[in-house]
C-alpha positions as CSV (number, residue, x, y, z in Angstrom):
1,M,-6.2,19.3,1.2
2,I,-3.1,17.9,-0.5
3,E,-3.5,14.3,1.4
4,T,-6.4,13.6,-0.9
5,H,-4.9,14.7,-4.0
6,P,-4.7,11.9,-6.8
7,L,-0.9,12.6,-7.5
8,L,-0.3,11.0,-4.3
9,K,-1.1,7.5,-5.2
10,A,2.1,7.6,-7.4
11,H,4.0,10.3,-5.7
12,R,5.7,11.3,-2.2
13,Y,5.5,14.9,-0.5
14,L,8.8,16.8,-0.4
15,L,8.1,20.4,0.3
16,T,5.2,23.5,-0.1
17,L,6.1,27.2,-1.0
18,A,3.9,29.3,1.5
19,A,1.5,31.2,-0.3
20,G,3.0,34.6,-1.6
21,S,6.6,33.1,-2.1
22,A,5.9,32.8,-5.9
23,S,4.2,36.1,-7.6
24,W,2.7,33.8,-10.1
25,A,0.9,31.5,-7.4
26,G,-1.0,34.8,-6.0
27,S,-2.3,33.6,-2.7
28,R,-2.0,30.1,-3.4
29,E,0.5,27.4,-1.9
30,V,2.7,25.4,-4.3
31,S,3.4,22.0,-3.2
32,V,6.1,19.9,-4.6
33,V,6.2,16.0,-4.8
34,L,8.4,13.2,-6.4
35,R,7.4,10.0,-7.9
36,D,7.8,7.4,-5.6
37,G,11.0,5.4,-5.9
38,F,12.8,8.3,-7.7
39,R,16.3,8.0,-7.7
40,I,18.7,10.9,-9.2
41,E,20.0,8.6,-11.9
42,D,16.6,7.6,-13.3
43,E,15.9,9.2,-17.0
44,D,12.4,11.1,-16.2
45,V,14.3,14.4,-15.2
46,V,13.3,16.1,-18.5
47,Y,10.1,18.0,-18.8
48,P,7.3,16.8,-19.8
49,D,8.1,13.3,-18.5
50,M,9.3,14.8,-15.1
51,A,9.2,12.7,-11.8
52,M,9.0,15.8,-10.0
53,R,5.3,17.5,-10.2
54,A,3.9,20.7,-8.6
55,I,0.6,21.3,-7.1
56,V,-1.2,24.5,-6.5
57,Q,-3.8,24.8,-4.4
58,D,-5.4,27.1,-1.8
59,P,-3.7,27.6,1.8
60,S,-4.5,24.5,4.1
61,P,-3.1,23.2,7.4
62,R,-0.2,20.6,7.6
63,G,-1.5,17.4,7.1
64,G,-0.7,14.4,9.5
65,R,0.1,11.4,6.9
66,D,3.8,10.8,7.3
67,D,3.5,7.9,5.2
68,L,2.8,10.4,2.2
69,G,6.2,11.9,2.7
70,W,9.5,11.4,1.2
71,P,11.0,8.7,3.1
72,S,13.8,9.8,5.8
73,L,12.6,13.7,5.0
74,Q,12.1,15.1,8.3
75,L,10.4,18.6,9.3
76,V,12.7,21.1,9.1
77,V,12.4,25.0,9.7
78,L,14.7,27.2,8.3
79,E,15.9,30.3,10.3
80,A,18.0,33.2,9.3
81,L,21.0,33.4,11.7
82,W,22.1,37.0,12.2
83,I,25.8,37.5,13.2
84,S,27.0,40.7,14.5
């Protein structure tokens, strides 16, 4: 489960791509985390010293630790809108 991943000691959870959404990940999920306190004008935006990291893991249930998420980010579900 991502909540116990060592990166979350210095990073905050941002989002997860579902299993199967990236062909190279196969049946695994890809979670994206940002360095805690990251600001867009910070200098660590170039590989390999990027503030953003990806964690590839087996699918797992949604965690319950809101304190590990990016501040002010709320759960959002994107839905396709069809206009006839």
